[in-house]
A tleap script that builds the chain and sets N, CA, C and O, in Angstrom:
source leaprc.protein.ff14SB
mol = sequence {
  NMET PRO SER PRO GLY HIE ALA LYS ALA PHE
  PHE LEU THR THR ARG THR SER HIE ALA ALA
  ALA GLU ALA ARG LEU GLY GLU VAL SER VAL
  PRO VAL LEU VAL VAL MET GLY GLU LYS ASP
  PRO ASP PHE ALA ASP PRO PRO ALA GLU SER
  ASP TRP ILE ALA GLN ALA SER GLY ALA GLU
  VAL VAL LEU ALA GLY PRO CARG
}
set mol.1.N position { 0.847 -1.186 0.000 }
set mol.1.CA position { 0.000 0.000 0.000 }
set mol.1.C position { 0.884 1.239 0.000 }
set mol.1.O position { 1.874 1.289 0.731 }
set mol.2.N position { 0.540 2.246 -0.815 }
set mol.2.CA position { 1.344 3.472 -0.872 }
set mol.2.C position { 1.373 4.202 0.466 }
set mol.2.O position { 0.447 4.115 1.273 }
set mol.3.N position { 2.454 4.912 0.664 }
set mol.3.CA position { 2.580 5.730 1.869 }
set mol.3.C position { 1.656 6.933 1.767 }
set mol.3.O position { 1.306 7.351 0.663 }
set mol.4.N position { 1.254 7.498 2.907 }
set mol.4.CA position { 0.416 8.694 2.882 }
set mol.4.C position { 1.108 9.815 2.088 }
set mol.4.O position { 2.314 10.030 2.218 }
set mol.5.N position { 0.349 10.498 1.293 }
set mol.5.CA position { 0.892 11.600 0.521 }
set mol.5.C position { 1.304 11.233 -0.893 }
set mol.5.O position { 1.470 12.123 -1.727 }
set mol.6.N position { 1.476 9.938 -1.194 }
set mol.6.CA position { 1.904 9.551 -2.542 }
set mol.6.C position { 0.852 9.902 -3.592 }
set mol.6.O position { 1.192 10.398 -4.666 }
set mol.7.N position { -0.401 9.654 -3.295 }
set mol.7.CA position { -1.454 9.963 -4.265 }
set mol.7.C position { -1.501 11.463 -4.538 }
set mol.7.O position { -1.643 11.885 -5.686 }
set mol.8.N position { -1.381 12.265 -3.487 }
set mol.8.CA position { -1.401 13.721 -3.676 }
set mol.8.C position { -0.193 14.173 -4.500 }
set mol.8.O position { -0.328 15.018 -5.385 }
set mol.9.N position { 0.983 13.617 -4.215 }
set mol.9.CA position { 2.187 13.984 -4.957 }
set mol.9.C position { 2.045 13.610 -6.427 }
set mol.9.O position { 2.406 14.397 -7.302 }
set mol.10.N position { 1.527 12.423 -6.707 }
set mol.10.CA position { 1.323 12.015 -8.092 }
set mol.10.C position { 0.329 12.943 -8.776 }
set mol.10.O position { 0.555 13.372 -9.908 }
set mol.11.N position { -0.753 13.248 -8.107 }
set mol.11.CA position { -1.761 14.145 -8.668 }
set mol.11.C position { -1.136 15.477 -9.052 }
set mol.11.O position { -1.423 16.008 -10.125 }
set mol.12.N position { -0.292 16.018 -8.195 }
set mol.12.CA position { 0.333 17.310 -8.475 }
set mol.12.C position { 1.264 17.243 -9.683 }
set mol.12.O position { 1.382 18.223 -10.418 }
set mol.13.N position { 1.929 16.102 -9.902 }
set mol.13.CA position { 2.820 15.996 -11.063 }
set mol.13.C position { 2.043 15.972 -12.370 }
set mol.13.O position { 2.603 16.282 -13.421 }
set mol.14.N position { 0.792 15.618 -12.329 }
set mol.14.CA position { -0.008 15.564 -13.549 }
set mol.14.C position { -0.709 16.888 -13.829 }
set mol.14.O position { -1.416 17.010 -14.830 }
set mol.15.N position { -0.528 17.869 -12.973 }
set mol.15.CA position { -1.197 19.165 -13.134 }
set mol.15.C position { -0.205 20.308 -13.278 }
set mol.15.O position { -0.484 21.434 -12.866 }
set mol.16.N position { 0.943 20.023 -13.856 }
set mol.16.CA position { 1.967 21.054 -13.994 }
set mol.16.C position { 2.007 21.583 -15.422 }
set mol.16.O position { 1.490 20.954 -16.345 }
set mol.17.N position { 2.619 22.732 -15.587 }
set mol.17.CA position { 2.879 23.244 -16.936 }
set mol.17.C position { 4.305 22.825 -17.292 }
set mol.17.O position { 5.062 22.383 -16.427 }
set mol.18.N position { 4.659 22.964 -18.538 }
set mol.18.CA position { 6.036 22.640 -18.869 }
set mol.18.C position { 6.873 23.908 -19.028 }
set mol.18.O position { 7.855 23.917 -19.770 }
set mol.19.N position { 6.489 24.963 -18.342 }
set mol.19.CA position { 7.227 26.230 -18.414 }
set mol.19.C position { 8.671 26.076 -17.944 }
set mol.19.O position { 9.582 26.609 -18.578 }
set mol.20.N position { 8.891 25.367 -16.858 }
set mol.20.CA position { 10.257 25.188 -16.341 }
set mol.20.C position { 11.106 24.388 -17.322 }
set mol.20.O position { 12.262 24.730 -17.570 }
set mol.21.N position { 10.534 23.323 -17.878 }
set mol.21.CA position { 11.271 22.522 -18.859 }
set mol.21.C position { 11.507 23.329 -20.129 }
set mol.21.O position { 12.591 23.272 -20.710 }
set mol.22.N position { 10.506 24.072 -20.559 }
set mol.22.CA position { 10.620 24.889 -21.767 }
set mol.22.C position { 11.754 25.904 -21.633 }
set mol.22.O position { 12.490 26.148 -22.589 }
set mol.23.N position { 11.891 26.482 -20.466 }
set mol.23.CA position { 12.917 27.487 -20.238 }
set mol.23.C position { 14.328 26.914 -20.374 }
set mol.23.O position { 15.261 27.645 -20.707 }
set mol.24.N position { 14.492 25.620 -20.119 }
set mol.24.CA position { 15.833 25.031 -20.131 }
set mol.24.C position { 16.071 24.038 -21.257 }
set mol.24.O position { 17.176 23.513 -21.391 }
set mol.25.N position { 15.061 23.776 -22.061 }
set mol.25.CA position { 15.176 22.759 -23.107 }
set mol.25.C position { 16.315 23.057 -24.080 }
set mol.25.O position { 16.976 22.135 -24.557 }
set mol.26.N position { 16.542 24.301 -24.370 }
set mol.26.CA position { 17.626 24.672 -25.276 }
set mol.26.C position { 19.009 24.385 -24.724 }
set mol.26.O position { 19.985 24.404 -25.474 }
set mol.27.N position { 19.117 24.119 -23.427 }
set mol.27.CA position { 20.401 23.820 -22.797 }
set mol.27.C position { 20.782 22.344 -22.890 }
set mol.27.O position { 21.899 21.971 -22.531 }
set mol.28.N position { 19.873 21.513 -23.363 }
set mol.28.CA position { 20.141 20.070 -23.448 }
set mol.28.C position { 21.262 19.844 -24.455 }
set mol.28.O position { 21.200 20.322 -25.588 }
set mol.29.N position { 22.290 19.109 -24.029 }
set mol.29.CA position { 23.447 18.905 -24.900 }
set mol.29.C position { 23.749 17.428 -25.119 }
set mol.29.O position { 24.862 17.074 -25.506 }
set mol.30.N position { 22.780 16.578 -24.879 }
set mol.30.CA position { 22.938 15.139 -25.090 }
set mol.30.C position { 21.863 14.685 -26.073 }
set mol.30.O position { 20.863 15.380 -26.256 }
set mol.31.N position { 22.053 13.538 -26.703 }
set mol.31.CA position { 21.019 13.040 -27.610 }
set mol.31.C position { 19.699 12.814 -26.868 }
set mol.31.O position { 19.680 12.360 -25.724 }
set mol.32.N position { 18.606 13.140 -27.545 }
set mol.32.CA position { 17.278 13.019 -26.947 }
set mol.32.C position { 16.411 12.147 -27.846 }
set mol.32.O position { 16.403 12.310 -29.066 }
set mol.33.N position { 15.687 11.228 -27.235 }
set mol.33.CA position { 14.729 10.398 -27.954 }
set mol.33.C position { 13.376 10.588 -27.294 }
set mol.33.O position { 13.219 10.326 -26.102 }
set mol.34.N position { 12.402 11.041 -28.061 }
set mol.34.CA position { 11.039 11.212 -27.567 }
set mol.34.C position { 10.212 10.042 -28.089 }
set mol.34.O position { 10.103 9.845 -29.300 }
set mol.35.N position { 9.639 9.277 -27.190 }
set mol.35.CA position { 8.755 8.175 -27.558 }
set mol.35.C position { 7.388 8.510 -26.985 }
set mol.35.O position { 7.226 8.629 -25.770 }
set mol.36.N position { 6.409 8.662 -27.863 }
set mol.36.CA position { 5.092 9.118 -27.425 }
set mol.36.C position { 4.026 8.443 -28.281 }
set mol.36.O position { 4.231 8.196 -29.469 }
set mol.37.N position { 2.909 8.154 -27.672 }
set mol.37.CA position { 1.778 7.634 -28.425 }
set mol.37.C position { 1.104 8.764 -29.185 }
set mol.37.O position { 0.923 9.856 -28.647 }
set mol.38.N position { 0.733 8.506 -30.433 }
set mol.38.CA position { 0.122 9.573 -31.228 }
set mol.38.C position { -1.252 9.974 -30.725 }
set mol.38.O position { -1.803 10.984 -31.164 }
set mol.39.N position { -1.818 9.188 -29.801 }
set mol.39.CA position { -3.113 9.540 -29.205 }
set mol.39.C position { -2.996 9.665 -27.683 }
set mol.39.O position { -3.965 9.432 -26.960 }
set mol.40.N position { -1.812 10.032 -27.205 }
set mol.40.CA position { -1.559 10.162 -25.769 }
set mol.40.C position { -2.540 11.170 -25.171 }
set mol.40.O position { -2.530 12.338 -25.559 }
set mol.41.N position { -3.384 10.741 -24.237 }
set mol.41.CA position { -4.396 11.636 -23.684 }
set mol.41.C position { -3.836 12.739 -22.781 }
set mol.41.O position { -4.566 13.648 -22.385 }
set mol.42.N position { -2.553 12.661 -22.459 }
set mol.42.CA position { -1.951 13.703 -21.618 }
set mol.42.C position { -1.672 14.986 -22.391 }
set mol.42.O position { -1.373 16.019 -21.791 }
set mol.43.N position { -1.768 14.929 -23.722 }
set mol.43.CA position { -1.461 16.087 -24.552 }
set mol.43.C position { -2.609 16.350 -25.515 }
set mol.43.O position { -3.187 15.418 -26.074 }
set mol.44.N position { -2.933 17.617 -25.705 }
set mol.44.CA position { -4.012 17.974 -26.628 }
set mol.44.C position { -3.661 17.577 -28.060 }
set mol.44.O position { -4.534 17.168 -28.826 }
set mol.45.N position { -2.384 17.698 -28.421 }
set mol.45.CA position { -1.922 17.374 -29.773 }
set mol.45.C position { -0.546 16.712 -29.665 }
set mol.45.O position { 0.473 17.391 -29.791 }
set mol.46.N position { -0.506 15.392 -29.432 }
set mol.46.CA position { 0.778 14.711 -29.231 }
set mol.46.C position { 1.798 14.932 -30.356 }
set mol.46.O position { 2.967 15.171 -30.053 }
set mol.47.N position { 1.415 14.863 -31.644 }
set mol.47.CA position { 2.428 15.127 -32.677 }
set mol.47.C position { 3.017 16.537 -32.577 }
set mol.47.O position { 4.221 16.715 -32.764 }
set mol.48.N position { 2.191 17.528 -32.288 }
set mol.48.CA position { 2.696 18.898 -32.139 }
set mol.48.C position { 3.613 19.008 -30.927 }
set mol.48.O position { 4.637 19.689 -30.984 }
set mol.49.N position { 3.261 18.356 -29.851 }
set mol.49.CA position { 4.093 18.374 -28.638 }
set mol.49.C position { 5.459 17.760 -28.918 }
set mol.49.O position { 6.487 18.318 -28.534 }
set mol.50.N position { 5.468 16.611 -29.588 }
set mol.50.CA position { 6.743 15.954 -29.882 }
set mol.50.C position { 7.560 16.779 -30.882 }
set mol.50.O position { 8.786 16.823 -30.781 }
set mol.51.N position { 6.905 17.430 -31.839 }
set mol.51.CA position { 7.619 18.299 -32.783 }
set mol.51.C position { 8.253 19.475 -32.060 }
set mol.51.O position { 9.381 19.861 -32.365 }
set mol.52.N position { 7.530 20.048 -31.098 }
set mol.52.CA position { 8.065 21.167 -30.323 }
set mol.52.C position { 9.329 20.739 -29.582 }
set mol.52.O position { 10.327 21.460 -29.583 }
set mol.53.N position { 9.289 19.577 -28.956 }
set mol.53.CA position { 10.460 19.087 -28.225 }
set mol.53.C position { 11.613 18.836 -29.190 }
set mol.53.O position { 12.759 19.173 -28.893 }
set mol.54.N position { 11.313 18.247 -30.336 }
set mol.54.CA position { 12.358 17.957 -31.324 }
set mol.54.C position { 13.019 19.236 -31.817 }
set mol.54.O position { 14.243 19.298 -31.925 }
set mol.55.N position { 12.233 20.243 -32.112 }
set mol.55.CA position { 12.789 21.507 -32.607 }
set mol.55.C position { 13.626 22.206 -31.544 }
set mol.55.O position { 14.641 22.827 -31.859 }
set mol.56.N position { 13.206 22.108 -30.295 }
set mol.56.CA position { 13.912 22.795 -29.219 }
set mol.56.C position { 15.177 22.073 -28.776 }
set mol.56.O position { 16.089 22.701 -28.236 }
set mol.57.N position { 15.247 20.750 -28.996 }
set mol.57.CA position { 16.367 19.987 -28.458 }
set mol.57.C position { 17.119 19.160 -29.499 }
set mol.57.O position { 18.153 18.567 -29.191 }
set mol.58.N position { 16.607 19.117 -30.720 }
set mol.58.CA position { 17.234 18.258 -31.728 }
set mol.58.C position { 16.887 16.788 -31.532 }
set mol.58.O position { 17.590 15.907 -32.028 }
set mol.59.N position { 15.816 16.529 -30.818 }
set mol.59.CA position { 15.438 15.156 -30.491 }
set mol.59.C position { 15.013 14.361 -31.718 }
set mol.59.O position { 14.520 14.905 -32.706 }
set mol.60.N position { 15.223 13.061 -31.616 }
set mol.60.CA position { 14.621 12.126 -32.560 }
set mol.60.C position { 13.262 11.752 -31.980 }
set mol.60.O position { 13.150 11.515 -30.778 }
set mol.61.N position { 12.240 11.697 -32.808 }
set mol.61.CA position { 10.879 11.429 -32.332 }
set mol.61.C position { 10.365 10.117 -32.903 }
set mol.61.O position { 10.499 9.844 -34.096 }
set mol.62.N position { 9.778 9.318 -32.035 }
set mol.62.CA position { 9.081 8.103 -32.437 }
set mol.62.C position { 7.659 8.220 -31.937 }
set mol.62.O position { 7.421 8.216 -30.729 }
set mol.63.N position { 6.704 8.324 -32.862 }
set mol.63.CA position { 5.293 8.354 -32.487 }
set mol.63.C position { 4.703 6.978 -32.738 }
set mol.63.O position { 4.743 6.463 -33.856 }
set mol.64.N position { 4.165 6.401 -31.701 }
set mol.64.CA position { 3.583 5.057 -31.813 }
set mol.64.C position { 2.086 5.175 -32.056 }
set mol.64.O position { 1.387 5.921 -31.371 }
set mol.65.N position { 1.615 4.434 -33.030 }
set mol.65.CA position { 0.194 4.419 -33.338 }
set mol.65.C position { -0.447 3.137 -32.869 }
set mol.65.O position { 0.232 2.242 -32.367 }
set mol.66.N position { -1.765 3.045 -33.032 }
set mol.66.CA position { -2.474 1.838 -32.619 }
set mol.66.C position { -2.035 0.640 -33.457 }
set mol.66.O position { -1.680 0.776 -34.628 }
set mol.67.N position { -2.069 -0.505 -32.845 }
set mol.67.CA position { -1.697 -1.733 -33.559 }
set mol.67.C position { -2.907 -2.545 -33.848 }
set mol.67.O position { -2.803 -3.618 -34.443 }
savepdb mol mol.pdb
quit
């Protein structure tokens, strides 16, 4: 059974903006691989989100579709 507070902590991680990551994404100096489902419900437009990350970091993107 999870410890007290774990559910609240998880909930808070799912309600954040990516402003902090966006501010530092250009500083990434290692290879980046983005693996995302093309219908990932966490993003309004998963292909656009992955393209944004790729443009900002030079990432390689793999979008997985339904099988």
